[in-house]
mmCIF file of the N, C-alpha and C atoms, coordinates in Angstrom:
data_MODEL
# 
_entry.id   MODEL 
# 
loop_
_atom_site.group_PDB 
_atom_site.id 
_atom_site.type_symbol 
_atom_site.label_atom_id 
_atom_site.label_alt_id 
_atom_site.label_comp_id 
_atom_site.label_asym_id 
_atom_site.label_entity_id 
_atom_site.label_seq_id 
_atom_site.pdbx_PDB_ins_code 
_atom_site.Cartn_x 
_atom_site.Cartn_y 
_atom_site.Cartn_z 
_atom_site.occupancy 
_atom_site.B_iso_or_equiv 
_atom_site.pdbx_formal_charge 
_atom_site.auth_seq_id 
_atom_site.auth_comp_id 
_atom_site.auth_asym_id 
_atom_site.auth_atom_id 
_atom_site.pdbx_PDB_model_num 
ATOM 1   N N  . MET A 1 1  ? 0.830   -1.167 0.000  1.00 0.00 ? 1  MET A N  1 
ATOM 2   C CA . MET A 1 1  ? 0.000   0.000  0.000  1.00 0.00 ? 1  MET A CA 1 
ATOM 3   C C  . MET A 1 1  ? 0.885   1.244  0.000  1.00 0.00 ? 1  MET A C  1 
ATOM 4   N N  . SER A 1 2  ? 0.491   2.194  -0.809 1.00 0.00 ? 2  SER A N  1 
ATOM 5   C CA . SER A 1 2  ? 1.309   3.399  -0.949 1.00 0.00 ? 2  SER A CA 1 
ATOM 6   C C  . SER A 1 2  ? 1.068   4.367  0.210  1.00 0.00 ? 2  SER A C  1 
ATOM 7   N N  . LYS A 1 3  ? 2.049   5.208  0.420  1.00 0.00 ? 3  LYS A N  1 
ATOM 8   C CA . LYS A 1 3  ? 1.919   6.246  1.448  1.00 0.00 ? 3  LYS A CA 1 
ATOM 9   C C  . LYS A 1 3  ? 0.782   7.198  1.103  1.00 0.00 ? 3  LYS A C  1 
ATOM 10  N N  . GLU A 1 4  ? 0.625   7.489  -0.180 1.00 0.00 ? 4  GLU A N  1 
ATOM 11  C CA . GLU A 1 4  ? -0.426  8.412  -0.610 1.00 0.00 ? 4  GLU A CA 1 
ATOM 12  C C  . GLU A 1 4  ? -1.807  7.856  -0.284 1.00 0.00 ? 4  GLU A C  1 
ATOM 13  N N  . THR A 1 5  ? -1.995  6.563  -0.510 1.00 0.00 ? 5  THR A N  1 
ATOM 14  C CA . THR A 1 5  ? -3.269  5.918  -0.186 1.00 0.00 ? 5  THR A CA 1 
ATOM 15  C C  . THR A 1 5  ? -3.516  5.954  1.313  1.00 0.00 ? 5  THR A C  1 
ATOM 16  N N  . PHE A 1 6  ? -2.478  5.666  2.087  1.00 0.00 ? 6  PHE A N  1 
ATOM 17  C CA . PHE A 1 6  ? -2.612  5.702  3.543  1.00 0.00 ? 6  PHE A CA 1 
ATOM 18  C C  . PHE A 1 6  ? -2.996  7.101  4.010  1.00 0.00 ? 6  PHE A C  1 
ATOM 19  N N  . LEU A 1 7  ? -2.331  8.123  3.482  1.00 0.00 ? 7  LEU A N  1 
ATOM 20  C CA . LEU A 1 7  ? -2.646  9.500  3.875  1.00 0.00 ? 7  LEU A CA 1 
ATOM 21  C C  . LEU A 1 7  ? -4.086  9.855  3.516  1.00 0.00 ? 7  LEU A C  1 
ATOM 22  N N  . ALA A 1 8  ? -4.528  9.446  2.343  1.00 0.00 ? 8  ALA A N  1 
ATOM 23  C CA . ALA A 1 8  ? -5.911  9.717  1.933  1.00 0.00 ? 8  ALA A CA 1 
ATOM 24  C C  . ALA A 1 8  ? -6.893  9.016  2.864  1.00 0.00 ? 8  ALA A C  1 
ATOM 25  N N  . ASN A 1 9  ? -6.611  7.766  3.211  1.00 0.00 ? 9  ASN A N  1 
ATOM 26  C CA . ASN A 1 9  ? -7.475  7.040  4.141  1.00 0.00 ? 9  ASN A CA 1 
ATOM 27  C C  . ASN A 1 9  ? -7.471  7.689  5.516  1.00 0.00 ? 9  ASN A C  1 
ATOM 28  N N  . PHE A 1 10 ? -6.301  8.119  5.970  1.00 0.00 ? 10 PHE A N  1 
ATOM 29  C CA . PHE A 1 10 ? -6.187  8.784  7.270  1.00 0.00 ? 10 PHE A CA 1 
ATOM 30  C C  . PHE A 1 10 ? -7.065  10.032 7.304  1.00 0.00 ? 10 PHE A C  1 
ATOM 31  N N  . LEU A 1 11 ? -6.972  10.856 6.278  1.00 0.00 ? 11 LEU A N  1 
ATOM 32  C CA . LEU A 1 11 ? -7.779  12.081 6.235  1.00 0.00 ? 11 LEU A CA 1 
ATOM 33  C C  . LEU A 1 11 ? -9.268  11.767 6.144  1.00 0.00 ? 11 LEU A C  1 
ATOM 34  N N  . SER A 1 12 ? -9.607  10.705 5.467  1.00 0.00 ? 12 SER A N  1 
ATOM 35  C CA . SER A 1 12 ? -11.013 10.324 5.333  1.00 0.00 ? 12 SER A CA 1 
ATOM 36  C C  . SER A 1 12 ? -11.610 9.897  6.672  1.00 0.00 ? 12 SER A C  1 
ATOM 37  N N  . VAL A 1 13 ? -10.898 9.066  7.413  1.00 0.00 ? 13 VAL A N  1 
ATOM 38  C CA . VAL A 1 13 ? -11.467 8.545  8.665  1.00 0.00 ? 13 VAL A CA 1 
ATOM 39  C C  . VAL A 1 13 ? -11.393 9.531  9.818  1.00 0.00 ? 13 VAL A C  1 
ATOM 40  N N  . THR A 1 14 ? -10.441 10.440 9.781  1.00 0.00 ? 14 THR A N  1 
ATOM 41  C CA . THR A 1 14 ? -10.373 11.421 10.863 1.00 0.00 ? 14 THR A CA 1 
ATOM 42  C C  . THR A 1 14 ? -11.402 12.521 10.668 1.00 0.00 ? 14 THR A C  1 
ATOM 43  N N  . ASP A 1 15 ? -11.808 12.756 9.423  1.00 0.00 ? 15 ASP A N  1 
ATOM 44  C CA . ASP A 1 15 ? -12.904 13.673 9.105  1.00 0.00 ? 15 ASP A CA 1 
ATOM 45  C C  . ASP A 1 15 ? -12.746 15.035 9.793  1.00 0.00 ? 15 ASP A C  1 
ATOM 46  N N  . PHE A 1 16 ? -11.558 15.622 9.655  1.00 0.00 ? 16 PHE A N  1 
ATOM 47  C CA . PHE A 1 16 ? -11.321 16.943 10.233 1.00 0.00 ? 16 PHE A CA 1 
ATOM 48  C C  . PHE A 1 16 ? -12.239 17.960 9.571  1.00 0.00 ? 16 PHE A C  1 
ATOM 49  N N  . ARG A 1 17 ? -12.828 18.834 10.362 1.00 0.00 ? 17 ARG A N  1 
ATOM 50  C CA . ARG A 1 17 ? -13.749 19.846 9.826  1.00 0.00 ? 17 ARG A CA 1 
ATOM 51  C C  . ARG A 1 17 ? -13.022 20.873 8.980  1.00 0.00 ? 17 ARG A C  1 
ATOM 52  N N  . ASN A 1 18 ? -11.844 21.245 9.399  1.00 0.00 ? 18 ASN A N  1 
ATOM 53  C CA . ASN A 1 18 ? -11.063 22.244 8.672  1.00 0.00 ? 18 ASN A CA 1 
ATOM 54  C C  . ASN A 1 18 ? -9.996  21.541 7.838  1.00 0.00 ? 18 ASN A C  1 
ATOM 55  N N  . PRO A 1 19 ? -9.794  21.991 6.606  1.00 0.00 ? 19 PRO A N  1 
ATOM 56  C CA . PRO A 1 19 ? -8.774  21.361 5.759  1.00 0.00 ? 19 PRO A CA 1 
ATOM 57  C C  . PRO A 1 19 ? -7.395  21.420 6.422  1.00 0.00 ? 19 PRO A C  1 
ATOM 58  N N  . VAL A 1 20 ? -6.681  20.339 6.310  1.00 0.00 ? 20 VAL A N  1 
ATOM 59  C CA . VAL A 1 20 ? -5.348  20.267 6.897  1.00 0.00 ? 20 VAL A CA 1 
ATOM 60  C C  . VAL A 1 20 ? -4.461  19.467 5.945  1.00 0.00 ? 20 VAL A C  1 
ATOM 61  N N  . GLU A 1 21 ? -3.227  19.917 5.803  1.00 0.00 ? 21 GLU A N  1 
ATOM 62  C CA . GLU A 1 21 ? -2.262  19.186 4.986  1.00 0.00 ? 21 GLU A CA 1 
ATOM 63  C C  . GLU A 1 21 ? -1.508  18.230 5.895  1.00 0.00 ? 21 GLU A C  1 
ATOM 64  N N  . VAL A 1 22 ? -1.477  16.976 5.493  1.00 0.00 ? 22 VAL A N  1 
ATOM 65  C CA . VAL A 1 22 ? -0.842  15.946 6.309  1.00 0.00 ? 22 VAL A CA 1 
ATOM 66  C C  . VAL A 1 22 ? 0.218   15.238 5.477  1.00 0.00 ? 22 VAL A C  1 
ATOM 67  N N  . THR A 1 23 ? 1.385   15.064 6.078  1.00 0.00 ? 23 THR A N  1 
ATOM 68  C CA . THR A 1 23 ? 2.462   14.280 5.478  1.00 0.00 ? 23 THR A CA 1 
ATOM 69  C C  . THR A 1 23 ? 2.846   13.189 6.472  1.00 0.00 ? 23 THR A C  1 
ATOM 70  N N  . MET A 1 24 ? 3.748   12.344 6.081  1.00 0.00 ? 24 MET A N  1 
ATOM 71  C CA . MET A 1 24 ? 4.220   11.300 6.990  1.00 0.00 ? 24 MET A CA 1 
ATOM 72  C C  . MET A 1 24 ? 4.938   11.895 8.203  1.00 0.00 ? 24 MET A C  1 
ATOM 73  N N  . ASP A 1 25 ? 5.459   13.106 8.049  1.00 0.00 ? 25 ASP A N  1 
ATOM 74  C CA . ASP A 1 25 ? 6.187   13.752 9.142  1.00 0.00 ? 25 ASP A CA 1 
ATOM 75  C C  . ASP A 1 25 ? 5.285   14.548 10.080 1.00 0.00 ? 25 ASP A C  1 
ATOM 76  N N  . THR A 1 26 ? 4.013   14.679 9.751  1.00 0.00 ? 26 THR A N  1 
ATOM 77  C CA . THR A 1 26 ? 3.099   15.453 10.582 1.00 0.00 ? 26 THR A CA 1 
ATOM 78  C C  . THR A 1 26 ? 2.964   14.798 11.953 1.00 0.00 ? 26 THR A C  1 
ATOM 79  N N  . LEU A 1 27 ? 3.186   15.598 12.990 1.00 0.00 ? 27 LEU A N  1 
ATOM 80  C CA . LEU A 1 27 ? 3.021   15.105 14.355 1.00 0.00 ? 27 LEU A CA 1 
ATOM 81  C C  . LEU A 1 27 ? 1.541   15.115 14.709 1.00 0.00 ? 27 LEU A C  1 
ATOM 82  N N  . LEU A 1 28 ? 1.084   14.022 15.287 1.00 0.00 ? 28 LEU A N  1 
ATOM 83  C CA . LEU A 1 28 ? -0.330  13.924 15.644 1.00 0.00 ? 28 LEU A CA 1 
ATOM 84  C C  . LEU A 1 28 ? -0.730  15.040 16.601 1.00 0.00 ? 28 LEU A C  1 
ATOM 85  N N  . LYS A 1 29 ? 0.134   15.357 17.562 1.00 0.00 ? 29 LYS A N  1 
ATOM 86  C CA . LYS A 1 29 ? -0.192  16.395 18.545 1.00 0.00 ? 29 LYS A CA 1 
ATOM 87  C C  . LYS A 1 29 ? -0.323  17.777 17.915 1.00 0.00 ? 29 LYS A C  1 
ATOM 88  N N  . ASP A 1 30 ? 0.217   17.952 16.714 1.00 0.00 ? 30 ASP A N  1 
ATOM 89  C CA . ASP A 1 30 ? 0.127   19.241 16.029 1.00 0.00 ? 30 ASP A CA 1 
ATOM 90  C C  . ASP A 1 30 ? -1.139  19.384 15.189 1.00 0.00 ? 30 ASP A C  1 
ATOM 91  N N  . LEU A 1 31 ? -1.902  18.306 15.059 1.00 0.00 ? 31 LEU A N  1 
ATOM 92  C CA . LEU A 1 31 ? -3.159  18.372 14.312 1.00 0.00 ? 31 LEU A CA 1 
ATOM 93  C C  . LEU A 1 31 ? -4.224  18.971 15.230 1.00 0.00 ? 31 LEU A C  1 
ATOM 94  N N  . PRO A 1 32 ? -4.789  20.122 14.864 1.00 0.00 ? 32 PRO A N  1 
ATOM 95  C CA . PRO A 1 32 ? -5.713  20.822 15.758 1.00 0.00 ? 32 PRO A CA 1 
ATOM 96  C C  . PRO A 1 32 ? -6.919  19.989 16.179 1.00 0.00 ? 32 PRO A C  1 
ATOM 97  N N  . GLU A 1 33 ? -7.359  19.080 15.334 1.00 0.00 ? 33 GLU A N  1 
ATOM 98  C CA . GLU A 1 33 ? -8.554  18.309 15.645 1.00 0.00 ? 33 GLU A CA 1 
ATOM 99  C C  . GLU A 1 33 ? -8.246  16.854 16.007 1.00 0.00 ? 33 GLU A C  1 
ATOM 100 N N  . TRP A 1 34 ? -6.980  16.563 16.331 1.00 0.00 ? 34 TRP A N  1 
ATOM 101 C CA . TRP A 1 34 ? -6.637  15.206 16.749 1.00 0.00 ? 34 TRP A CA 1 
ATOM 102 C C  . TRP A 1 34 ? -7.187  15.005 18.154 1.00 0.00 ? 34 TRP A C  1 
ATOM 103 N N  . ASP A 1 35 ? -8.145  14.113 18.275 1.00 0.00 ? 35 ASP A N  1 
ATOM 104 C CA . ASP A 1 35 ? -8.776  13.844 19.561 1.00 0.00 ? 35 ASP A CA 1 
ATOM 105 C C  . ASP A 1 35 ? -9.175  12.377 19.614 1.00 0.00 ? 35 ASP A C  1 
ATOM 106 N N  . SER A 1 36 ? -9.921  12.002 20.643 1.00 0.00 ? 36 SER A N  1 
ATOM 107 C CA . SER A 1 36 ? -10.286 10.596 20.808 1.00 0.00 ? 36 SER A CA 1 
ATOM 108 C C  . SER A 1 36 ? -11.162 10.093 19.664 1.00 0.00 ? 36 SER A C  1 
ATOM 109 N N  . LEU A 1 37 ? -12.000 10.948 19.101 1.00 0.00 ? 37 LEU A N  1 
ATOM 110 C CA . LEU A 1 37 ? -12.840 10.533 17.977 1.00 0.00 ? 37 LEU A CA 1 
ATOM 111 C C  . LEU A 1 37 ? -11.994 10.268 16.727 1.00 0.00 ? 37 LEU A C  1 
ATOM 112 N N  . ALA A 1 38 ? -11.010 11.117 16.474 1.00 0.00 ? 38 ALA A N  1 
ATOM 113 C CA . ALA A 1 38 ? -10.102 10.896 15.343 1.00 0.00 ? 38 ALA A CA 1 
ATOM 114 C C  . ALA A 1 38 ? -9.300  9.611  15.562 1.00 0.00 ? 38 ALA A C  1 
ATOM 115 N N  . ALA A 1 39 ? -8.847  9.392  16.794 1.00 0.00 ? 39 ALA A N  1 
ATOM 116 C CA . ALA A 1 39 ? -8.095  8.175  17.109 1.00 0.00 ? 39 ALA A CA 1 
ATOM 117 C C  . ALA A 1 39 ? -8.953  6.935  16.889 1.00 0.00 ? 39 ALA A C  1 
ATOM 118 N N  . LEU A 1 40 ? -10.214 7.005  17.285 1.00 0.00 ? 40 LEU A N  1 
ATOM 119 C CA . LEU A 1 40 ? -11.123 5.884  17.062 1.00 0.00 ? 40 LEU A CA 1 
ATOM 120 C C  . LEU A 1 40 ? -11.283 5.609  15.567 1.00 0.00 ? 40 LEU A C  1 
ATOM 121 N N  . GLY A 1 41 ? -11.358 6.666  14.774 1.00 0.00 ? 41 GLY A N  1 
ATOM 122 C CA . GLY A 1 41 ? -11.436 6.498  13.326 1.00 0.00 ? 41 GLY A CA 1 
ATOM 123 C C  . GLY A 1 41 ? -10.228 5.765  12.774 1.00 0.00 ? 41 GLY A C  1 
ATOM 124 N N  . VAL A 1 42 ? -9.055  6.059  13.307 1.00 0.00 ? 42 VAL A N  1 
ATOM 125 C CA . VAL A 1 42 ? -7.830  5.385  12.857 1.00 0.00 ? 42 VAL A CA 1 
ATOM 126 C C  . VAL A 1 42 ? -7.862  3.909  13.259 1.00 0.00 ? 42 VAL A C  1 
ATOM 127 N N  . ILE A 1 43 ? -8.334  3.618  14.464 1.00 0.00 ? 43 ILE A N  1 
ATOM 128 C CA . ILE A 1 43 ? -8.447  2.223  14.908 1.00 0.00 ? 43 ILE A CA 1 
ATOM 129 C C  . ILE A 1 43 ? -9.381  1.452  13.978 1.00 0.00 ? 43 ILE A C  1 
ATOM 130 N N  . VAL A 1 44 ? -10.513 2.063  13.643 1.00 0.00 ? 44 VAL A N  1 
ATOM 131 C CA . VAL A 1 44 ? -11.471 1.427  12.736 1.00 0.00 ? 44 VAL A CA 1 
ATOM 132 C C  . VAL A 1 44 ? -10.856 1.258  11.344 1.00 0.00 ? 44 VAL A C  1 
ATOM 133 N N  . MET A 1 45 ? -10.108 2.262  10.873 1.00 0.00 ? 45 MET A N  1 
ATOM 134 C CA . MET A 1 45 ? -9.453  2.172  9.565  1.00 0.00 ? 45 MET A CA 1 
ATOM 135 C C  . MET A 1 45 ? -8.498  0.978  9.517  1.00 0.00 ? 45 MET A C  1 
ATOM 136 N N  . PHE A 1 46 ? -7.703  0.803  10.558 1.00 0.00 ? 46 PHE A N  1 
ATOM 137 C CA . PHE A 1 46 ? -6.771  -0.318 10.585 1.00 0.00 ? 46 PHE A CA 1 
ATOM 138 C C  . PHE A 1 46 ? -7.527  -1.637 10.464 1.00 0.00 ? 46 PHE A C  1 
ATOM 139 N N  . ASP A 1 47 ? -8.664  -1.732 11.141 1.00 0.00 ? 47 ASP A N  1 
ATOM 140 C CA . ASP A 1 47 ? -9.439  -2.967 11.121 1.00 0.00 ? 47 ASP A CA 1 
ATOM 141 C C  . ASP A 1 47 ? -10.131 -3.190 9.782  1.00 0.00 ? 47 ASP A C  1 
ATOM 142 N N  . THR A 1 48 ? -10.864 -2.188 9.304  1.00 0.00 ? 48 THR A N  1 
ATOM 143 C CA . THR A 1 48 ? -11.685 -2.385 8.105  1.00 0.00 ? 48 THR A CA 1 
ATOM 144 C C  . THR A 1 48 ? -10.892 -2.312 6.809  1.00 0.00 ? 48 THR A C  1 
ATOM 145 N N  . GLU A 1 49 ? -9.958  -1.392 6.722  1.00 0.00 ? 49 GLU A N  1 
ATOM 146 C CA . GLU A 1 49 ? -9.199  -1.217 5.480  1.00 0.00 ? 49 GLU A CA 1 
ATOM 147 C C  . GLU A 1 49 ? -8.025  -2.181 5.356  1.00 0.00 ? 49 GLU A C  1 
ATOM 148 N N  . TYR A 1 50 ? -7.417  -2.518 6.506  1.00 0.00 ? 50 TYR A N  1 
ATOM 149 C CA . TYR A 1 50 ? -6.169  -3.268 6.453  1.00 0.00 ? 50 TYR A CA 1 
ATOM 150 C C  . TYR A 1 50 ? -6.208  -4.597 7.199  1.00 0.00 ? 50 TYR A C  1 
ATOM 151 N N  . GLY A 1 51 ? -7.341  -4.899 7.864  1.00 0.00 ? 51 GLY A N  1 
ATOM 152 C CA . GLY A 1 51 ? -7.464  -6.168 8.571  1.00 0.00 ? 51 GLY A CA 1 
ATOM 153 C C  . GLY A 1 51 ? -6.469  -6.336 9.697  1.00 0.00 ? 51 GLY A C  1 
ATOM 154 N N  . GLN A 1 52 ? -6.115  -5.237 10.327 1.00 0.00 ? 52 GLN A N  1 
ATOM 155 C CA . GLN A 1 52 ? -5.123  -5.262 11.397 1.00 0.00 ? 52 GLN A CA 1 
ATOM 156 C C  . GLN A 1 52 ? -5.713  -4.586 12.631 1.00 0.00 ? 52 GLN A C  1 
ATOM 157 N N  . THR A 1 53 ? -5.480  -5.179 13.786 1.00 0.00 ? 53 THR A N  1 
ATOM 158 C CA . THR A 1 53 ? -5.995  -4.628 15.031 1.00 0.00 ? 53 THR A CA 1 
ATOM 159 C C  . THR A 1 53 ? -4.910  -3.818 15.725 1.00 0.00 ? 53 THR A C  1 
ATOM 160 N N  . ILE A 1 54 ? -5.272  -2.597 16.104 1.00 0.00 ? 54 ILE A N  1 
ATOM 161 C CA . ILE A 1 54 ? -4.389  -1.790 16.948 1.00 0.00 ? 54 ILE A CA 1 
ATOM 162 C C  . ILE A 1 54 ? -5.208  -1.314 18.143 1.00 0.00 ? 54 ILE A C  1 
ATOM 163 N N  . THR A 1 55 ? -4.519  -0.972 19.196 1.00 0.00 ? 55 THR A N  1 
ATOM 164 C CA . THR A 1 55 ? -5.178  -0.547 20.433 1.00 0.00 ? 55 THR A CA 1 
ATOM 165 C C  . THR A 1 55 ? -4.884  0.922  20.709 1.00 0.00 ? 55 THR A C  1 
ATOM 166 N N  . GLY A 1 56 ? -5.548  1.435  21.706 1.00 0.00 ? 56 GLY A N  1 
ATOM 167 C CA . GLY A 1 56 ? -5.254  2.789  22.151 1.00 0.00 ? 56 GLY A CA 1 
ATOM 168 C C  . GLY A 1 56 ? -3.814  2.920  22.611 1.00 0.00 ? 56 GLY A C  1 
ATOM 169 N N  . ASP A 1 57 ? -3.288  1.860  23.230 1.00 0.00 ? 57 ASP A N  1 
ATOM 170 C CA . ASP A 1 57 ? -1.880  1.874  23.647 1.00 0.00 ? 57 ASP A CA 1 
ATOM 171 C C  . ASP A 1 57 ? -0.954  1.980  22.443 1.00 0.00 ? 57 ASP A C  1 
ATOM 172 N N  . ASP A 1 58 ? -1.295  1.258  21.373 1.00 0.00 ? 58 ASP A N  1 
ATOM 173 C CA . ASP A 1 58 ? -0.498  1.360  20.143 1.00 0.00 ? 58 ASP A CA 1 
ATOM 174 C C  . ASP A 1 58 ? -0.509  2.795  19.628 1.00 0.00 ? 58 ASP A C  1 
ATOM 175 N N  . LEU A 1 59 ? -1.695  3.393  19.614 1.00 0.00 ? 59 LEU A N  1 
ATOM 176 C CA . LEU A 1 59 ? -1.814  4.773  19.124 1.00 0.00 ? 59 LEU A CA 1 
ATOM 177 C C  . LEU A 1 59 ? -1.027  5.742  19.988 1.00 0.00 ? 59 LEU A C  1 
ATOM 178 N N  . SER A 1 60 ? -1.018  5.514  21.284 1.00 0.00 ? 60 SER A N  1 
ATOM 179 C CA . SER A 1 60 ? -0.311  6.444  22.171 1.00 0.00 ? 60 SER A CA 1 
ATOM 180 C C  . SER A 1 60 ? 1.193   6.418  21.935 1.00 0.00 ? 60 SER A C  1 
ATOM 181 N N  . LYS A 1 61 ? 1.701   5.341  21.352 1.00 0.00 ? 61 LYS A N  1 
ATOM 182 C CA . LYS A 1 61 ? 3.130   5.241  21.039 1.00 0.00 ? 61 LYS A CA 1 
ATOM 183 C C  . LYS A 1 61 ? 3.488   5.967  19.748 1.00 0.00 ? 61 LYS A C  1 
ATOM 184 N N  . ALA A 1 62 ? 2.486   6.200  18.911 1.00 0.00 ? 62 ALA A N  1 
ATOM 185 C CA . ALA A 1 62 ? 2.723   6.874  17.629 1.00 0.00 ? 62 ALA A CA 1 
ATOM 186 C C  . ALA A 1 62 ? 2.834   8.374  17.846 1.00 0.00 ? 62 ALA A C  1 
ATOM 187 N N  . LYS A 1 63 ? 3.876   8.955  17.339 1.00 0.00 ? 63 LYS A N  1 
ATOM 188 C CA . LYS A 1 63 ? 4.073   10.404 17.436 1.00 0.00 ? 63 LYS A CA 1 
ATOM 189 C C  . LYS A 1 63 ? 3.675   11.114 16.150 1.00 0.00 ? 63 LYS A C  1 
ATOM 190 N N  . SER A 1 64 ? 3.828   10.417 15.023 1.00 0.00 ? 64 SER A N  1 
ATOM 191 C CA . SER A 1 64 ? 3.560   11.042 13.726 1.00 0.00 ? 64 SER A CA 1 
ATOM 192 C C  . SER A 1 64 ? 2.652   10.144 12.885 1.00 0.00 ? 64 SER A C  1 
ATOM 193 N N  . VAL A 1 65 ? 2.160   10.705 11.808 1.00 0.00 ? 65 VAL A N  1 
ATOM 194 C CA . VAL A 1 65 ? 1.364   9.923  10.864 1.00 0.00 ? 65 VAL A CA 1 
ATOM 195 C C  . VAL A 1 65 ? 2.228   8.796  10.287 1.00 0.00 ? 65 VAL A C  1 
ATOM 196 N N  . GLY A 1 66 ? 3.493   9.072  10.059 1.00 0.00 ? 66 GLY A N  1 
ATOM 197 C CA . GLY A 1 66 ? 4.412   8.050  9.564  1.00 0.00 ? 66 GLY A CA 1 
ATOM 198 C C  . GLY A 1 66 ? 4.571   6.887  10.532 1.00 0.00 ? 66 GLY A C  1 
ATOM 199 N N  . ASP A 1 67 ? 4.519   7.174  11.834 1.00 0.00 ? 67 ASP A N  1 
ATOM 200 C CA . ASP A 1 67 ? 4.575   6.095  12.828 1.00 0.00 ? 67 ASP A CA 1 
ATOM 201 C C  . ASP A 1 67 ? 3.377   5.162  12.666 1.00 0.00 ? 67 ASP A C  1 
ATOM 202 N N  . LEU A 1 68 ? 2.210   5.736  12.393 1.00 0.00 ? 68 LEU A N  1 
ATOM 203 C CA . LEU A 1 68 ? 1.018   4.914  12.159 1.00 0.00 ? 68 LEU A CA 1 
ATOM 204 C C  . LEU A 1 68 ? 1.216   4.040  10.928 1.00 0.00 ? 68 LEU A C  1 
ATOM 205 N N  . TYR A 1 69 ? 1.750   4.637  9.879  1.00 0.00 ? 69 TYR A N  1 
ATOM 206 C CA . TYR A 1 69 ? 2.009   3.897  8.638  1.00 0.00 ? 69 TYR A CA 1 
ATOM 207 C C  . TYR A 1 69 ? 2.961   2.732  8.901  1.00 0.00 ? 69 TYR A C  1 
ATOM 208 N N  . GLN A 1 70 ? 3.974   2.966  9.701  1.00 0.00 ? 70 GLN A N  1 
ATOM 209 C CA . GLN A 1 70 ? 4.943   1.912  10.004 1.00 0.00 ? 70 GLN A CA 1 
ATOM 210 C C  . GLN A 1 70 ? 4.300   0.759  10.763 1.00 0.00 ? 70 GLN A C  1 
ATOM 211 N N  . MET A 1 71 ? 3.268   1.039  11.551 1.00 0.00 ? 71 MET A N  1 
ATOM 212 C CA . MET A 1 71 ? 2.567   -0.031 12.270 1.00 0.00 ? 71 MET A CA 1 
ATOM 213 C C  . MET A 1 71 ? 1.951   -1.028 11.295 1.00 0.00 ? 71 MET A C  1 
ATOM 214 N N  . LEU A 1 72 ? 1.553   -0.550 10.130 1.00 0.00 ? 72 LEU A N  1 
ATOM 215 C CA . LEU A 1 72 ? 0.977   -1.435 9.117  1.00 0.00 ? 72 LEU A CA 1 
ATOM 216 C C  . LEU A 1 72 ? 2.024   -2.333 8.494  1.00 0.00 ? 72 LEU A C  1 
ATOM 217 N N  . ARG A 1 73 ? 3.229   -1.908 8.496  1.00 0.00 ? 73 ARG A N  1 
ATOM 218 C CA . ARG A 1 73 ? 4.277   -2.626 7.789  1.00 0.00 ? 73 ARG A CA 1 
ATOM 219 C C  . ARG A 1 73 ? 4.914   -3.690 8.676  1.00 0.00 ? 73 ARG A C  1 
ATOM 220 N N  . HIS A 1 74 ? 4.437   -3.826 9.921  1.00 0.00 ? 74 HIS A N  1 
ATOM 221 C CA . HIS A 1 74 ? 4.992   -4.844 10.831 1.00 0.00 ? 74 HIS A CA 1 
ATOM 222 C C  . HIS A 1 74 ? 3.974   -5.901 11.131 1.00 0.00 ? 74 HIS A C  1 
# 
C-alpha cells in the first residue's frame, strides 16, 4: 500500500472539519482536531481497510502519521 493511499485514508477517517495538509512527518499532537474521535477512526481504519488490530496503547506510542504507517508494515 502506498503512502499516498494511507494519507488519503487517514484524512477520510479522521474527518477533520477544517482542511489540513498531512504528510508522513506530521506530528499527531500538532493536528488541531486530533482527539479521541479521530483516534477511534484510525483504529477502525486499521481494522476495516487493512485487517489489522491496533489498540489505544499502540496509538499512544505513535508520534507522527508516519509512525502509524509503520505499524501497518509490521
